[in-house]
C-alpha positions in Angstrom: 125.1 111.1 103.9 123.3 108.1 105.1 126.6 106.2 105.4 128.2 108.6 107.7 125.3 108.1 110.0 125.1 104.4 109.4 128.7 104.0 110.3 128.4 106.0 113.4 125.5 103.9 114.5 127.3 100.6 113.5 130.3 101.5 115.6 128.2 102.1 118.6 126.3 98.8 118.0 129.6 96.9 117.4 131.0 97.8 120.8 127.8 96.4 122.6 127.3 93.5 120.2 131.0 92.7 119.9 130.6 92.3 116.0 132.6 94.2 113.4 131.0 97.4 112.1 131.0 96.1 108.5 128.8 93.3 109.4 126.2 95.7 110.8 126.1 98.3 108.1 123.5 96.5 105.8 121.1 95.8 108.8 120.8 99.5 109.4 118.3 101.0 107.0 116.9 104.5 106.5 113.2 104.7 107.4 111.0 105.3 104.4 108.9 108.5 104.7 105.7 107.9 106.5 102.6 110.2 107.1 103.8 110.6 110.7 105.7 113.8 111.1 108.1 112.6 113.9 109.7 109.3 113.0 113.0 107.8 113.5 115.7 108.4 110.6 117.2 104.8 110.9 116.2 101.4 112.2 118.0 98.3 113.0 116.2 95.0 112.5 117.0 92.8 115.4 115.8 89.8 113.2 118.7 90.4 110.7 121.2 90.0 113.4 119.7 86.6 114.6 119.7 84.9 111.2 122.1 82.3 112.3 119.9 81.2 115.2 117.1 78.7 114.2 113.6 79.5 115.0 113.2 77.3 118.1 116.0 78.9 120.2 115.2 82.4 119.1 114.4 84.5 122.1 111.5 87.0 121.9 112.6 89.6 119.2 110.8 92.3 121.0 112.5 91.6 124.3 115.9 91.5 122.4 115.2 94.9 120.9 114.5 96.4 124.2 117.5 94.9 125.9 119.7 96.2 123.1 118.2 99.6 123.1 118.9 100.0 126.9 122.7 99.3 126.3 122.9 102.2 123.7 123.5 105.7 124.5 122.6 108.9 122.7 125.5 110.9 121.5 126.4 113.9 119.3 124.9 112.1 116.2 122.0 110.1 117.6 119.5 112.3 119.6 117.0 109.6 120.6 116.7 105.9 120.6 113.5 103.8 120.8 112.1 100.4 119.8 109.6 99.4 117.4 108.3 96.0 116.1 111.5 94.1 116.4 113.5 97.0 115.7 115.7 99.6 117.3 115.1 103.1 116.0 117.5 106.0 115.9 116.8 109.6 115.3 119.7 111.7 114.2 120.4 115.1 115.7 118.2 117.4 113.4 120.7 120.2 112.8 123.6 117.7 112.0 121.1 115.8 109.7 120.3 119.1 107.8 123.9 120.2 107.4 125.3 116.9 106.6 122.9 115.7 103.8 122.7 119.1 102.1 126.4 119.6 102.2 126.9 115.9 100.8 124.4 116.3 97.9 126.0 119.5 96.8 129.6 118.2 97.2 129.0 114.7 95.7 127.0 116.1 92.8 126.3 113.3 90.3 128.2 110.7 92.5 125.6 111.3 95.6 124.5 108.0 96.8 127.1 106.1 94.8 129.9 106.8 97.5 127.9 105.0 100.3 129.1 102.4 102.5 126.8 100.2 100.9 129.0 99.9 97.9 132.3 99.9 99.7 134.6 97.0 98.8 132.6 96.4 95.6 135.2 95.0 93.1 135.2 96.7 89.9 134.1 94.4 87.0 134.0 94.1 83.3 130.5 94.0 82.3 129.0 93.4 78.8 125.3 94.3 78.2 123.7 93.0 75.0 120.4 95.0 74.3 118.0 96.4 71.8 119.2 94.1 68.9 116.4 94.7 66.2 116.3 92.8 63.0 118.0 94.4 60.1 115.8 95.3 57.1 112.7 95.4 59.4 111.5 98.8 60.8 112.3 99.3 64.4 109.2 97.9 66.2 108.1 98.9 69.6 108.8 95.4 70.7 112.4 96.5 70.7 111.6 99.7 72.8 111.7 97.8 76.0 115.0 96.0 75.4 116.5 99.3 74.4 115.4 101.3 77.5 116.0 98.5 80.0 119.4 97.6 78.5 120.4 101.3 78.6 119.2 101.7 82.2 121.3 98.6 83.3 124.3 99.9 81.5 123.9 103.4 83.1 123.6 101.9 86.6 126.6 99.7 86.2 128.8 102.6 84.8 127.7 104.8 87.6 128.9 102.2 90.1 132.3 102.4 88.4 132.2 99.1 86.4 133.8 99.0 82.9 130.7 98.6 80.7 130.5 97.5 76.9 127.3 98.2 75.4 126.5 95.8 72.5 123.8 95.9 69.9 123.6 92.4 68.5 121.8 92.9 65.2 119.6 90.2 63.7 121.4 90.4 60.4 121.5 86.8 59.2 119.1 84.0 58.8 116.5 82.6 56.6 114.7 86.0 56.5 117.5 87.4 54.3 116.8 84.7 51.8 113.3 85.7 51.5 114.3 89.5 51.4 117.0 88.9 48.8 114.5 86.8 46.6 111.7 89.5 47.3 113.7 92.4 46.4 114.8 90.9 43.0 111.2 90.2 42.3 109.5 93.5 43.8 112.2 95.9 44.8 112.8 99.4 43.6 116.2 101.1 44.0 114.8 104.6 44.3 112.4 103.5 46.9 115.2 101.8 48.8 117.2 105.0 48.9 114.5 107.4 49.9 112.8 105.1 52.6 114.9 102.2 53.1 113.1 100.3 55.9 109.6 101.2 54.9 110.3 99.7 51.4 112.1 96.7 52.7 109.1 96.1 55.1 106.6 96.2 52.2 109.0 93.8 50.1 109.0 91.4 53.1 105.4 91.3 53.5 104.8 90.7 49.8 107.4 87.9 49.5 106.0 86.1 52.4 102.7 85.9 50.9 104.1 84.7 47.7 106.3 82.1 49.3 103.1 80.8 51.2 101.4 80.2 47.8 104.3 79.4 45.4 106.9 76.7 46.3 109.3 78.1 43.8 109.5 81.4 45.6 110.2 79.5 48.8 112.8 77.5 47.1 114.7 80.3 45.6 114.6 82.1 49.1 116.3 79.1 50.5 118.9 79.1 47.7 119.6 82.7 48.3 120.3 82.2 51.9 122.6 79.3 51.0 124.4 81.6 48.5 124.9 84.0 51.3 126.3 81.3 53.7 128.7 80.1 50.9 130.0 83.7 50.5 128.4 84.5 47.1 129.7 88.0 46.3 126.6 89.3 44.5 124.2 88.0 47.4 126.6 89.4 50.0 126.6 92.9 48.2 122.9 93.3 48.3 122.8 92.0 52.0 125.4 94.5 52.9 123.3 97.4 51.4 120.2 96.2 53.4 122.4 96.1 56.6 124.0 99.5 56.1 120.9 101.4 55.2 119.2 99.7 58.2 121.9 100.8 60.8 121.8 104.3 59.5 118.1 104.5 60.2 118.4 103.0 63.6 121.2 105.3 64.7 118.8 108.2 64.0 116.3 106.7 66.2 118.9 105.9 69.0 119.9 109.5 68.9 116.3 110.5 69.7 116.1 108.0 72.6 119.5 109.3 73.9 121.0 105.6 73.8 124.5 104.8 72.4 126.4 101.5 71.8 130.1 100.7 72.0 129.6 98.0 69.4 127.3 97.0 66.6 127.8 93.4 65.8 125.6 90.9 64.3 124.8 87.2 63.8 126.4 87.6 60.3 129.8 88.0 62.1 129.5 84.6 63.5 128.5 82.6 60.5 132.1 81.1 60.0 132.6 81.0 63.8 129.5 79.0 64.3 130.9 76.3 61.9 133.9 76.1 64.4 131.3 75.6 67.3 129.7 72.8 65.4 133.3 71.2 64.9 134.1 71.8 68.7 130.7 70.1 69.6 131.4 67.3 67.3 135.0 66.7 68.7 133.6 66.5 72.2 131.0 64.1 71.2 128.1 66.3 72.0 126.6 66.5 68.5 123.9 64.2 67.3 122.5 63.7 63.8 118.7 63.2 63.6 116.8 61.3 60.9 116.0 64.5 59.3 119.6 65.3 58.8 119.7 68.2 61.4 122.2 68.2 64.2 121.3 68.6 67.9 122.7 68.6 71.4 120.9 66.5 74.0 120.9 68.5 77.2 119.3 65.9 79.5 121.9 63.3 78.7 119.3 60.6 78.4 117.6 61.3 75.1 114.6 63.3 76.6 113.3 65.0 73.4 111.9 68.2 75.4 115.4 69.1 76.2 117.1 68.9 72.8 118.6 72.0 71.1 118.8 72.0 67.4 122.1 73.6 66.2 122.3 72.9 62.6 119.8 72.7 59.6 119.8 69.6 57.4 121.6 71.7 54.8 124.4 72.5 57.0 123.4 76.1 57.6 123.7 77.6 61.1 120.8 78.6 63.6 120.2 81.3 66.0 121.4 79.2 68.9 124.8 78.2 67.1 125.4 81.9 66.3 124.8 82.9 70.1 127.3 80.1 71.3 129.9 81.6 68.8 129.1 85.0 70.1 129.6 84.2 73.7 132.8 82.5 73.2 134.2 85.4 71.1 133.2 88.1 73.6 134.9 86.2 76.3 138.2 86.1 74.3 137.7 89.7 73.2 136.5 91.4 76.6 137.3 88.7 79.3 134.0 89.7 81.1 133.0 89.2 84.6 129.3 89.4 83.7 127.4 89.3 80.5 123.8 90.5 80.6 121.2 89.7 77.7 118.1 91.9 77.7 115.4 90.3 75.8 111.6 89.4 76.2 110.7 86.4 78.3 109.8 84.4 75.3 113.5 83.8 74.8 114.0 82.4 78.4 114.3 78.8 77.2 116.8 79.8 74.4 119.2 81.3 76.7 119.0 78.5 79.4 119.8 76.1 76.7 122.8 78.4 75.3 124.2 78.8 78.9 123.7 75.0 79.4 125.5 74.0 76.1 128.4 76.4 77.1 128.7 74.7 80.4 128.8 71.2 79.0 131.3 72.4 76.4 133.5 73.1 79.5 133.2 76.8 79.6 132.8 77.4 83.3 132.4 81.2 82.8 128.9 80.3 81.5 127.6 81.0 85.1 128.6 84.5 84.6 125.9 84.9 81.8 122.5 86.3 82.8 119.4 86.7 81.0 117.2 89.7 82.0 113.7 88.9 80.7 110.8 91.4 80.3 107.2 91.2 79.7 105.2 92.4 76.5 103.6 95.9 76.1 100.0 95.8 74.9 97.9 98.5 73.2 100.7 100.8 72.0 99.0 101.7 68.7 99.2 104.8 67.0 96.6 106.7 64.9 98.2 105.3 61.9 97.3 101.7 62.2 98.2 98.3 63.8 101.8 97.7 63.1 103.4 100.1 65.7 106.9 101.3 64.6 108.7 102.9 67.3 109.3 106.1 65.0 105.6 106.6 64.8 105.2 106.2 68.6 108.1 108.9 69.2 106.5 111.2 66.6 103.1 110.8 68.1 104.4 111.4 71.5 106.1 114.6 70.5 103.0 115.8 68.7 100.7 115.1 71.7 103.1 116.7 74.2 103.4 119.9 71.9 99.6 120.1 72.1 99.6 119.6 75.9 102.3 122.2 76.3 100.4 124.8 74.1 97.3 124.3 76.2 98.8 124.9 79.5 98.8 128.6 80.5 102.1 128.4 82.7 104.2 126.9 79.7 107.2 129.4 79.1 108.1 130.5 75.7 110.8 128.0 74.8 113.7 128.2 72.4 113.3 124.8 71.0 109.5 123.4 71.8 110.1 120.4 69.6 113.0 119.2 71.6 111.5 119.9 74.9 108.1 118.0 73.7 110.5 115.1 72.7 112.3 114.9 76.2 109.2 115.3 78.3 107.3 112.8 76.2 110.3 110.3 76.4 110.3 110.7 80.1 106.6 109.8 80.1 107.1 106.7 78.1 110.1 105.4 80.3 108.3 106.0 83.7 105.3 104.3 82.4 107.3 101.4 81.5 109.6 101.2 84.4 106.9 101.6 87.2 106.2 97.9 87.6 108.3 94.7 87.6 110.2 94.2 84.3 108.8 90.7 83.9 105.1 91.9 84.0 103.3 92.6 80.7 101.5 95.8 80.9 98.7 97.8 79.1 99.9 101.0 77.5 97.7 103.9 77.9 98.2 107.3 75.9 96.1 109.1 78.4 97.9 108.1 81.6 101.3 108.7 79.9 100.5 112.3 79.6 99.0 113.4 82.9 101.0 116.2 84.5 99.8 115.3 88.0 100.2 111.8 89.4 102.8 109.3 89.1 104.1 110.1 85.6 107.2 111.1 83.7 105.7 114.5 82.8 105.3 115.1 86.6 109.0 114.5 87.2 110.1 116.7 84.3 107.7 119.5 85.6 109.1 119.3 89.0 112.7 119.4 87.7 111.8 122.5 85.7 110.1 124.3 88.5 112.9 123.8 90.8 115.4 124.7 88.1 113.5 128.1 87.5 113.6 128.8 91.2 117.5 128.8 91.0 117.3 130.9 87.9 115.1 133.3 89.5 117.0 133.7 92.8 120.5 133.1 91.5 123.0 131.0 93.3 124.7 133.4 95.6 123.1 131.8 98.6 125.1 128.7 98.2 128.1 129.6 100.4 126.6 128.9 103.7 123.2 128.4 105.3 121.5 128.4 108.7 120.3 124.8 109.5 118.0 126.1 112.2 115.8 127.5 109.2 114.9 124.2 107.9 113.3 122.5 110.8 109.7 122.5 109.4 108.1 119.1 108.9 108.2 119.5 105.1 112.0 120.1 105.3 112.7 117.2 107.6 110.6 114.9 105.4 112.7 115.7 102.3 116.0 115.3 104.3 114.9 112.0 105.4 114.0 111.0 102.0 117.3 112.2 100.5 119.0 109.9 103.2 117.6 106.8 101.5 118.9 107.4 98.0 121.9 105.1 98.4 119.6 102.4 99.7 117.3 102.6 96.5 120.5 102.5 94.4 121.7 99.4 96.0 118.3 97.7 95.8 118.3 98.4 91.9 121.9 97.3 91.6 121.0 94.0 93.3 117.9 92.9 91.2 118.4 95.2 88.1 114.9 96.5 88.6 114.4 100.2 87.8 111.2 100.6 89.8 112.9 101.3 93.1 114.5 104.5 91.6 111.1 105.5 89.8 109.2 105.1 93.1 111.8 107.1 95.1 111.8 109.8 92.5 108.0 110.1 92.4 107.9 110.3 96.3 110.7 113.0 96.0 108.7 115.1 93.6 105.5 114.9 95.6 107.6 116.0 98.8 109.1 118.9 96.6 105.7 119.9 95.4 104.2 120.2 99.0 107.3 122.0 100.1 107.2 124.4 97.2 103.6 125.3 98.1 104.4 125.9 101.8 108.0 127.0 102.3 108.2 130.2 100.1 111.4 131.7 99.0 109.9 134.9 97.8 109.4 137.5 100.6 111.1 135.5 103.3 113.8 136.8 105.3 117.2 136.3 103.5 118.4 133.7 105.8 115.3 131.6 105.5 115.1 132.1 101.9 118.7 131.0 101.4 118.2 127.9 103.4 115.1 126.9 101.4 116.8 127.4 98.2 119.7 125.2 99.3 117.2 122.5 100.1 115.3 123.0 96.8 118.7 122.6 94.9 119.5 119.5 96.7 116.3 118.0 95.6 116.6 119.1 92.0 120.2 117.6 92.0 119.1 114.1 93.2 116.0 114.3 91.0 118.3 114.9 88.0 120.7 112.0 89.0 118.0 109.5 89.2 116.4 110.6 86.0 119.7 110.2 84.1 120.3 106.7 85.4 116.8 105.8 84.1 117.8 107.3 80.6 115.8 110.4 80.9 117.3 113.9 80.0 116.1 116.2 82.9 
């Protein structure tokens, strides 16, 4: 494993530099695969050692690197030491590299890369991740897809690193839209339609009542009254609301099952309707609540009456708002989970909202507010299905499955499958996730049906095909070869490139754990798949001498294992 080699290099450096090895570990990085066949495996950036010096007194970095390299010696681990642009480069003994990496991948299994030095001393934390959070009584829109898969990735990664993670789906199940929906259902709703296709029917009712409310003040007024009845706990209004909520959650759970996503807790804004009144009292008692001429209540975040930094926390009729309920939810979760970190995954349009919520918590005296983090993401454009403009997630999933089945049927090498529908769904989902995760989360991107389904190039389909191909190699040749292998049989450039790439997996996981961006892992897995494709074409297993065939199978099995680990973190079923 990279960390064993890193530690070995660090301990030699520590003797020369008179620094503890721990301080050097993160300055030693595995060298990314380049087109050159003979390249060092690790490098030390001399710059990173001199960070304490200011620029003026810095000696020439290149001279520093050369002086340092002269003091170091090759040993049983390091076979060559050289210098690059401000770096000292280390090449690992080839046979040791082969044996150590492959053994480590097989031994560590799903923990490969996570047991690295880079994560040592990492305190285990209690982490709450709030994600997905669709609005009850509305069909699951593709807008919620990004929150769902990004939140799932973050939760998977934190769990893999040993943290205790609570996944919360905080439903939009309260607010003025329920006044409209309650009134709309009394006017245009049908019980049979509600039972047979709940979200479709509620969507139609919602569209219709919005039109009516725009033209007829009485409809708007009765919607307002219905929401007030809800806030006051009217039994009849609450029963109708509860029915909408239960039917919605049943339908969402079906979609989450298809996405392979689960939650530890379904909570909602409704749960905090009473607690938000307590928040208002608390704000008032601290002298933070100000009444406006319109009768609303606000918190001034600037401290000097700047109107642009005022957050409204109560309507003129005394009912709560989104911000008030979020404050109540944060306080409640701290009491319940005593978290070390709480992460909210929503689109970048809510950036200001969360800034204000965290700021109010801070001025209320909750110092844990700084443990709250908003992970914003950009919007997806162009994800339209053949059915029309409003794109519901279920339509997208169905379309993906259908197109994938057509693709599979047209490819001659597709095997007879026991369950082609399920395979099409898994491959299609991988395509969707990889397309989404390739760039920065904050970037908007243009969705392209054609690009999603390419089986070559940097797509999720390519990852799944690579995994399937490597899996069938193992099935074809059995696993009897896994007891021992001859490292001398894996010294071709293609093998060495794969081994060098496997070395870097822990660094990639470390980078993703630092900035919560899945793109590092995506890029790593795509490169691994390309390297595997080249090796698969050139390093044949069939008709090779048994010793060579065994060693190559070992190599391919290690690739498949790491590929599967990375895909699972991203939320893909290999």
